[in-house]
N, C-alpha and C positions, 0 to 999 in steps of 0.2 A: 540639591536633589532632595526632593520630598520622598523619602522612603523609610522603612524600618532600618534600624541599624544593624540587624542581623536578618539574613535572608537565606533560607535553606533552599539550594539550588534545585532539587528534584520536584519542588513545588512550582518552579517556574516553567517547567517542561509544557509546552502547548499554550502558555499565557499569550494573549494578543498584544501585539506591539502598535501603537498608534502614533501618528506624527501630530503635531501641535494643532492641526485643524481637526482632530478626532477620526481622521481616515485610517483605515486598517493598512499597516504595512506588511505585516506577517505574523508569524507566531515563533516564540522562542523555542529553540531546540537543543541549545546548550550554552555552556559559559567557556570562555577562553581564559586561562590563567597563565602567567609567565613564571616559569620556574627560575627561583634564585637561590645561589648556593646556601647563604647562611641565613636567609630570611624566609618568612612564610610566602607562598605563590601569591602574585597580585593578579587580581581579576582585571583584565585590559578591556573586555567586551563581551558581547553576547553574539551568539550565532542565530540569526533569524531566517526562517524559510518563507519565501515570497511564493506568490501564486507561480504555476509552471515548474514547481520543485527546485527553485534557485534558492542557494542559502548564501547569505551575505553576512559580512562582519558589521556589528554596531558597536562603536567605540563607547566605552563606559563613561567618557566625559561628555558625550551628547545625550545621555539619558538624564531627564529632568525628574522622572518618578518611577520607582520600581517596587512592586510587591506581588504577591500571589494571585491578583485580580488583574492587573494590567501593567504593562511598561509603556511609557510614554517618552517620546523624543523631543529634544528642542530643535530649534532652527540650525540649520547648517546643510552639508552636502550629503547626498546618498550616493553611496559608491556600489554600483549593481555588479561588479566583478564578483564572481563565485569565490567564496570564502577557501582559503587555502591554509592550513595549520603550518606554523613555522617550527623549526627543530627545537626551539627552547619553550615550546607552549604546550599546554595540557588541556585537552577537552575534557571537562570534569565530569560530566555525566557519563559520556561514551567510555572514559578510560578508568573511571574510579568505582562507579556503582559495581557491586558484586565483587570487588577485588578483595582477595583473601589477604587479611592483614594480621599484626600481633598488636597487643596493647602493652604498654610499659606503665608501671612495673607489672609484674606477674606473668606476662608473656601469653595471656589468653588469646586464642585465635578466634577470628570472626570475619564476617563479610561486610563491606561498606554498604550501608543503605541510603546515606545522604551526606552531603557536605555542606557546610554553612559558610558565607562570606560575610565579613563585617567591615563597616565603613569607620576609618580612622578619623581623628579630629581633623587631620588636613585633607580629607575627603578621598583618600586611597581606600579601595576595596581590596581585602585580602582573604584568603582561606583560612579559617581560623578554628573551626570545630569539625569533628567527624563523628557521624552517627554511625556505630558498628553494631551488628547483631552477632552475639556470642556464639560460637560454634559448639554445639554439644553433641550428645550421643544421639539426641533426637533430631527431628527437623531443624534445620537452622534457623527458620523463621519463628521458632518458639523459644529461641535462646533469649537471654537478658540482652537488653539494649542499652549500650554505653554511649554517652555523649561527651566525647573527650576533647582535649585540645589536640590541634594539628600535630604538634611536637610529641605527643605521646603515642602516636600511632607509626609503627614500622612497617615498611612494605608499601607506602603509597606511591612511590616513583620507581622507576627501573621496570624490567621485564615481569609481567605478572604470571603467576603461577596460574594453573587451570582453575577456572572460576565458575560459579554459577550464573544464572541469568534471571533470577526472580525479580530483583529490584529494577533492572534496566527494563524487563518486560511490563512491570507495573507502571514506569514511567510512559511507555509506548502504548499502553493498553488502549486508549481511546482513539488513536490514530486510525484514520482511513488506511486502507490496505495499500493505496498508491504512496501515501506518505510514509508508512512503514518501510516499504520498499525502497524508498529514498535513503531512510536512515541506514538500512542495511548495506546500500552501496558505499556510505562512508565508512563502515567497520572494515578493519584487517579481515582477510579471508577467513582465518580461523575463528575470530570472534563472530563474524558474520554467520558461519556455519552453526556455531554454538547456539546463537539467538534463534536462528531459523528451526533448528531441530527442537527447541523448547517449545515452539508455538504448537497449538493443537492442530489436527489434521485440516480442518476447514479453514482455519485463519492462515495457515501456511499456504493452502491451495490458492486463496484469494490474493496473497502477497506475491507468490510466483508469477501469477498472472501478469503483476504489474512490474516485474523486473526484466532487464535485458536477456537475451537468450544465453549469452555467456554465464550470467549468474544463475540462471535457472538450472543449467545443466550441472554447474559446480555444486549447488545446494543439494540437488537431486542424488548427485554421485556420493555426497557425504553421509546420505541416509543409508540405512541397511535396506535391502531390496524390498522386502515386507512392508516397511514403513513407506518406502517411496510408491509402492503401488497403492497403499492406503490413501496417500496424498493425491495420486493421480485420479482416484475415484471420486474425490470431493471437487475436482475441477471441472469446469463445463467440458464437454467433450471435444468442442472444437480447441479450447485452450490446451487440453491434455494432448489432442493430436499434433498442435504445433510444437509443444515442448518434446515430444517422442520424435518428431521430425528431425530434431537436432541430434538424436542419438543414433549410433550405428544399428543396422536392422537386428542383428543378434541380441542386443540389449534391449530394444524394443519388444521383441518377441518374449523375453524373460519376464518384463515387466507386465506385459499384457496378459501372459498366462497366470501371473500372480493376482491380478484383479479379479474381482467377481464377473462372471460371465456377462451379466445384465449391464454391468458398467463397461466392459471391454468392448462388447459388439459394436456400439455406436463409434468408438474410437476408431476401431479397426477399419469399419466403413469410411470414415473420413480420411483415413491415411491411404485410401485407394485413389482418390482423386488428385488430378494434376495440380501443382501450385499455381496460385493465381487465378483459379476459377472459382465459380460459386461453389462448387461442391467442397472445395478446400478451405473456405472461409466461412461457410455457413454454420448455424447451430443447429444440431439436429433435435433440440428439444425446445421448440418453440411452444406457444399456447395452442392447443388443438381441441375442438370441441365438436360433437355431432350436431347435424342441423335441427334435431329436435330439442336441443338444450335452449333454455329460455335466457332472455337478456339479463335477467338477475343472476342466474349462475354464471354467466360469463363474467359479469362485473365482479362477483366474488372471487372467481378465479384470478383474475388479473390483480386483485388486491393483495394476493399472497407476497409477503415481504421478501422471499429469496428470489423473486423475478427482479430482473434489472428493468430500468425504465424503458429501453428500447424494445425488450421481449415483451413487456406488459402492455406496449401500446396499441397492439392489435391481437385479435384472436382469429386463428386460421380454422375453417370449417371443412370437414371432410367426412367420409363414410368411414365405419369402424374397419379396421382397429384404429386406436386413437395415438398410437406410437409409430413412429417412422420406421419404415414406410407405411403411410396410412393406406386406407381405401381411397376410392376416387375423391379427388380434391374438388371442392365445390367454390371456394372463394375465401374473402377474409372480411372482418368487420374491425375498423378503428374504433378505438375506446370512446372517442367523441360522438360517434355514431350511436353506441351504445348508451350513452348518457341522454340522448335525446329520445330513445324509444321507449315505449311502455315496458316495465319490468317483466311482464308475463308474456310478451311476444317472442316467437322462436327464432333462432338465428337463421334458420333457413329463408326466413322471409326478409332479412335485412342484409344479407350478404352481398358483397359487391365482387363481381368477377369480370370486370371490363378492361383489366390490365393484364396483359400476358404473363405468366409466370416465368422465372428464370428456369433455365436447364443447367444440371450440374457442370456442364462444360462452358457456360457463358463466362468470357473473361471479365476480369475486374474493371477494366476501363468502360465496357458496355454496362456493367451493373452500376457503376458510379453515374453515368449518364442518364440512365433510366430512373434511377432513384431521384437524381436531381430534377430531371423533367417532370415527374409526377408528384414531387414533394413528399417522398416517402420515407418513413423511418425504418421500414423493413418490407422485404419482398419473398414471396413464397418460390421454393425451388422444388420442381416435380421431375419424376422421371419419364421416361417413354411410355409408361402405362398410365400417365396422369395421377400418380401417387405422390402425396407430399413427402418429400425426404428431408427437409429443412428450411431455414429462412436465413436470409442474409439481412443483418441489421446494420443501421448506419455506423455503430461502435465497430463492428466487423470491417467496414469498408475504410474507416479511418484509420485502423489499425494497420491495415495491409496497404494503405496507399502511402503512409508516411515511410521514411527510410528505416531499414531494418534496425539501426541502432538509435532510433529516436528516443527510447527510454534510457539509454545510456548517458548520464549527465556529462561523462568526459568526452563525448564526441559532439557535445554542444557548443558552439562557440560563444565565448563570454561577451557580453555587451560592453561598450565603453562606459566609463564612470560618467555619471550624469549629475549635473549641480542642478540643485532644486531648492526653493526657499524654505522647504520644512523637509527634516529627515536627519539622518546622522551619517558622519562620514565613515568609509571603511578603512 
């Protein structure tokens, strides 16, 4: 194996894993150590996350190179079964980061910020050193950092006391919301709730939207109600409405009353629509502009980074007011059309209105057929007074067409092991 003799494992989180041909297999999410009564824990492999959020085990014996830049696999078999931790195993990053421990001698207390593994002359990788931030009267992150031998640290195994989240969050910081949601599903419920609560409101809102409904409800219930209302305000109205639909009506009313009125009103409106209809799946905040706005202004609007690709793909044109429900709906303009038109031209002159909009009661199968027929990524939804009330995007359709538990990895059947010329065995 071509590697440094010592590797700090927190630095491996998110590192790309490649097969011998240079093709991406996945990204490192953790390391698996086997606990031994009288010896240091032995690293037996890494956990890598593949596309579609599947986590697999990569045996340490199949890894030919490992460092903070990349992990490279040798030839062998790639086992696609989802990783399951065994009773005598330790997930190093998940279980040790932020763990409260004590140092010998002296008994100073602190929190684990990293753990190093080292390769012996016989090629065995063991956990050897622990980086511990000393707990002081000030913020723990300002305390002295100790890097000590594994044997000098007490409290690394067994049931953990209440612990912080700063170091685990630092490892997870650059993850996409969907990937972070996947990590949370792997944590014990109490730890999951701790980590979720430590996220800022906007980040937690994004992550909640990627979790199964059961986990969403449990995390929201673990927050105090004021914080829960703040997080709901940061969610897209349709996602907030979906989450509130999982709660009893009295709890819905309490949280809606705690939200700012201008944030709660569109959510209340979405909750009125029947499930499985355009009204229940649409976003009430598409890009809406007046007909006298210019092409240049529309292009500037869809460049705003907070817009999702599906929402930013088209501009809906309507009379004032510009918030839903708008004035009379006039049509829409796809961003490709905007790119072809002179910047000074008005939207009213390039608008397309030859496709009938959806009604709030249009059922999901009809929406799917019409979007597929016209190759659209979004369709307008208008009320009986021809006012735009929202838009159904392709991600809304996909989200509600899949089984309710599609985000729950435990509900997804594992594929059979696959033998390939390149990879690692599980």
